[in-house]
C-alpha positions as CSV (number, residue, x, y, z in Angstrom):
1,M,35.1,-11.1,15.3
2,N,32.6,-10.7,18.1
3,R,30.1,-7.8,17.6
4,V,30.4,-5.1,20.3
5,V,27.4,-3.5,22.0
6,L,27.4,-0.5,24.4
7,V,24.9,-0.8,27.2
8,T,24.4,2.5,29.1
9,G,23.4,2.0,32.7
10,G,24.7,-1.5,32.4
11,S,25.8,-2.0,35.9
12,R,22.5,-3.2,37.4
13,G,18.8,-3.8,36.9
14,I,17.7,-4.0,33.3
15,G,21.1,-3.0,32.1
16,R,22.7,-5.9,33.8
17,G,20.0,-8.3,32.4
18,I,20.7,-7.0,28.9
19,S,24.5,-7.2,29.3
20,T,24.5,-10.8,30.6
21,T,22.0,-12.0,28.0
22,L,24.1,-10.5,25.2
23,A,27.2,-12.2,26.7
24,S,25.4,-15.5,26.5
25,R,24.6,-14.9,22.8
26,G,28.3,-14.2,21.9
27,Y,28.4,-10.4,22.0
28,S,31.2,-8.4,23.6
29,V,29.8,-5.7,25.8
30,A,30.9,-2.2,26.9
31,I,29.3,-1.8,30.3
32,N,28.7,1.9,31.0
33,Y,28.1,3.0,34.5
34,A,27.8,6.4,36.2
35,G,29.1,5.9,39.7
36,N,28.6,2.4,41.1
37,K,31.9,0.7,40.1
38,E,31.3,-2.3,42.3
39,A,28.0,-3.0,40.6
40,A,29.6,-2.6,37.2
41,E,32.4,-5.1,38.2
42,L,29.8,-7.6,39.2
43,T,28.0,-7.2,35.9
44,K,31.3,-7.8,34.1
45,K,31.9,-10.9,36.2
46,Q,28.5,-12.3,35.4
47,C,29.1,-11.5,31.7
48,T,32.4,-13.4,31.7
49,E,30.6,-16.4,33.3
50,A,27.9,-16.3,30.7
51,A,30.1,-15.8,27.7
52,M,30.0,-18.3,24.8
53,E,33.5,-17.7,23.5
54,Q,36.9,-16.9,24.9
55,T,37.2,-14.1,22.3
56,Q,34.4,-12.1,23.8
57,R,35.4,-9.0,25.9
58,F,33.7,-7.2,28.7
59,E,34.9,-3.9,29.9
60,I,33.4,-1.3,32.3
61,L,33.5,2.3,31.2
62,Q,32.6,5.1,33.6
63,A,30.7,8.1,32.1
64,D,28.0,10.4,33.1
65,I,26.2,10.4,29.7
66,S,24.3,13.6,30.6
67,S,27.6,15.3,30.1
68,Q,28.8,16.2,26.6
69,N,32.4,15.7,27.5
70,D,31.7,12.3,29.1
71,R,29.8,11.2,26.0
72,L,32.7,12.1,23.7
73,E,35.2,10.4,26.0
74,L,33.0,7.3,26.2
75,S,32.8,7.0,22.5
76,E,36.6,7.3,22.1
77,N,37.2,4.8,24.9
78,I,35.0,2.2,23.3
79,Y,36.8,2.4,19.9
80,N,40.2,2.5,21.7
81,T,39.3,-0.6,23.7
82,F,37.3,-2.7,21.3
83,G,38.2,-1.2,17.9
84,R,34.5,-1.2,16.8
85,L,31.0,-0.7,17.9
86,D,28.0,-2.4,16.4
87,G,25.1,-1.6,18.7
88,L,24.0,1.0,21.2
89,I,21.4,0.3,23.9
90,N,20.2,3.4,25.5
91,N,19.1,2.0,28.8
92,A,20.4,4.4,31.5
93,G,17.6,6.1,33.4
94,I,16.6,7.4,36.7
95,A,13.4,7.8,38.7
96,P,12.5,11.0,40.5
97,L,14.1,11.3,43.9
98,E,10.6,11.8,45.4
99,R,7.2,10.8,44.1
100,A,5.4,14.1,44.2
101,D,1.9,15.1,43.0
102,L,2.1,16.7,39.6
103,L,1.1,20.1,41.1
104,E,4.0,19.8,43.6
105,M,6.8,18.6,41.2
106,D,9.7,21.0,41.2
107,E,11.8,22.2,38.3
108,K,15.0,20.7,39.8
109,S,13.5,17.2,39.7
110,Y,12.2,17.8,36.2
111,N,15.6,18.9,34.9
112,R,17.4,16.1,36.6
113,V,15.2,13.4,35.1
114,M,15.2,15.0,31.6
115,D,19.0,15.3,31.5
116,V,19.6,11.6,32.1
117,N,16.5,10.0,30.6
118,L,16.0,12.1,27.5
119,K,18.8,14.5,26.7
120,A,21.6,12.0,27.3
121,P,20.3,9.2,25.0
122,F,19.3,11.7,22.3
123,F,22.8,13.2,22.0
124,L,24.7,9.9,22.6
125,S,22.7,8.4,19.7
126,Q,23.4,11.4,17.6
127,L,27.2,11.1,18.3
128,I,27.3,7.4,17.6
129,A,25.2,7.6,14.5
130,K,27.4,10.3,13.0
131,R,30.4,8.1,13.6
132,W,28.8,5.1,12.0
133,K,27.7,7.2,9.1
134,N,31.4,8.1,8.4
135,E,32.6,4.5,8.7
136,K,32.5,3.9,4.9
137,S,35.4,1.3,4.9
138,I,33.5,-1.4,6.8
139,P,32.6,-4.4,4.6
140,S,28.9,-4.6,3.7
141,S,28.5,-7.8,5.6
142,E,29.3,-6.0,8.8
143,Q,27.4,-2.8,8.1
144,N,24.3,-3.6,10.1
145,K,24.2,-1.3,13.1
146,T,21.5,-1.0,15.7
147,I,20.3,1.6,18.2
148,I,17.8,0.5,20.8
149,F,16.0,2.9,23.2
150,I,14.6,1.4,26.4
151,S,11.5,3.3,27.3
152,S,8.6,2.3,29.6
153,V,4.9,1.7,29.6
154,S,5.0,5.0,31.3
155,S,5.5,6.6,27.9
156,E,1.8,6.1,27.5
157,M,0.4,5.2,31.0
158,V,0.0,8.1,33.3
159,S,1.4,8.3,36.9
160,I,0.6,11.7,38.3
161,N,3.0,11.3,41.1
162,R,6.0,11.0,38.8
163,G,5.1,13.1,35.9
164,E,8.7,14.0,34.9
165,Y,9.5,10.3,34.4
166,C,6.4,9.8,32.2
167,I,7.3,12.8,30.1
168,S,10.9,11.7,29.7
169,K,9.8,8.2,28.5
170,A,7.2,9.7,26.1
171,G,10.1,11.7,24.7
172,I,12.2,8.6,24.3
173,S,9.4,7.0,22.2
174,M,9.4,10.0,19.8
175,T,13.2,10.1,19.8
176,S,13.3,6.5,18.6
177,L,10.9,7.3,15.8
178,L,13.0,10.3,14.8
179,F,16.2,8.4,14.6
180,A,14.5,5.5,12.8
181,A,13.2,7.8,10.1
182,R,16.6,9.6,9.7
183,L,18.8,6.5,9.7
184,A,16.7,4.1,7.7
185,G,18.8,4.7,4.6
186,E,22.1,4.6,6.5
187,G,22.2,0.9,7.4
188,I,21.3,1.7,11.0
189,D,18.2,0.1,12.5
190,V,16.4,1.8,15.4
191,F,14.0,0.2,17.8
192,E,12.2,1.0,21.0
193,I,11.8,-1.6,23.7
194,R,8.9,-0.7,26.1
195,P,9.2,-2.6,29.4
196,G,6.4,-3.0,31.8
197,I,6.8,-3.8,35.5
198,I,10.3,-5.2,35.9
199,E,11.8,-6.5,39.1
200,T,14.8,-4.2,39.7
201,D,16.1,-2.0,42.5
202,M,14.2,0.9,40.9
203,T,10.9,-0.9,41.7
204,A,12.0,-2.4,45.0
205,G,10.4,0.4,47.0
206,V,7.0,-0.2,45.5
207,K,7.2,-4.0,45.2
208,T,4.2,-4.8,47.5
209,A,2.0,-2.3,45.8
210,Y,2.9,-3.5,42.3
211,T,2.6,-7.2,43.3
212,N,-0.9,-6.5,44.6
213,K,-1.8,-4.9,41.2
214,I,-0.3,-7.8,39.3
215,E,-2.3,-10.3,41.4
216,A,-5.4,-8.2,40.7
217,G,-5.0,-8.6,37.0
218,L,-3.0,-5.6,35.8
219,V,-0.6,-7.8,33.9
220,P,-2.2,-10.6,31.9
221,A,0.9,-12.8,32.2
222,A,0.4,-12.6,36.0
223,R,4.0,-12.1,36.9
224,W,6.8,-9.6,37.4
225,G,9.0,-9.0,34.4
226,L,12.7,-9.8,34.7
227,P,15.7,-7.9,33.3
228,E,16.5,-11.0,31.3
229,D,13.1,-10.5,29.5
230,I,14.4,-7.2,28.1
231,G,17.8,-8.8,27.3
232,K,16.2,-11.5,25.1
233,S,14.3,-8.9,23.1
234,A,17.4,-6.7,22.7
235,A,19.4,-9.7,21.5
236,A,16.8,-10.5,18.9
237,L,16.7,-6.9,17.6
238,L,20.5,-6.8,17.4
239,S,20.6,-9.9,15.2
240,G,19.7,-8.0,12.1
241,D,16.7,-10.2,11.5
242,F,14.3,-7.3,12.0
243,S,16.1,-4.8,9.7
244,F,12.9,-4.2,7.7
245,S,11.1,-3.4,10.9
246,T,13.1,-0.3,11.9
247,G,11.0,2.1,14.0
248,S,9.1,-0.7,15.7
249,V,8.0,-0.7,19.3
250,I,8.5,-4.0,21.2
251,S,6.4,-4.2,24.3
252,V,7.9,-6.4,27.0
253,D,5.2,-6.1,29.6
254,G,3.3,-9.4,29.9
255,G,0.4,-8.0,27.9
256,M,0.0,-5.0,30.1
257,H,-0.4,-2.6,27.1
258,I,-3.4,-4.5,25.8
259,S,-6.6,-2.4,26.2
260,R,-9.2,-4.5,28.0
261,L,-12.7,-4.0,29.2
């Protein structure tokens, strides 16, 4: 039976890259989206085209994961639709509506970013982990479960004109460690994937500025990252081959995290 993975924010950008890559590796994918159904349908179409086997399933599931009720409904819909869940990829995230100097950032923007980028993945992971913990009837060969948090180089690198985003991603890094420590004895692996500069609609507005920085040497690999780069890392972590590496951070940034003189 095909393993099933939930990708939050799976309708576009990094989420789409993850979903389509998983499809090409034989996974069934629950594609969560908040509001853009058309984009989610396109991701589903691309997953279907990339699928390895006819038994794979791809379904779009609408939910605002910052809402407790929506999280509960999403969990139920997944089990009603697929009958199982093997992996959770906490990818959904938003940028501030406006890049504002740290001294001008308002509380509304802070709360909006924190609700989606930090609170939502924390409590969704808690919900799914508790459900997995209670699934005692699953054969041991199928017990490997995986939670992956998608953070950002912004969890360590400072951008003073989008402080709320940086704080939310730093929080995700700690959230990953907390869940890894708590779930290590429960047959649940937890990882953090830390992307660098990835070519998506979120970075489209600053493409020229980032391209100039890349060309000036900010990224040793000298190129933009692609959503598929994140997808390949996620597929590797979901395989179970890294179960003794729970709690690890995988930097997918072309070497951007390397301290250099």
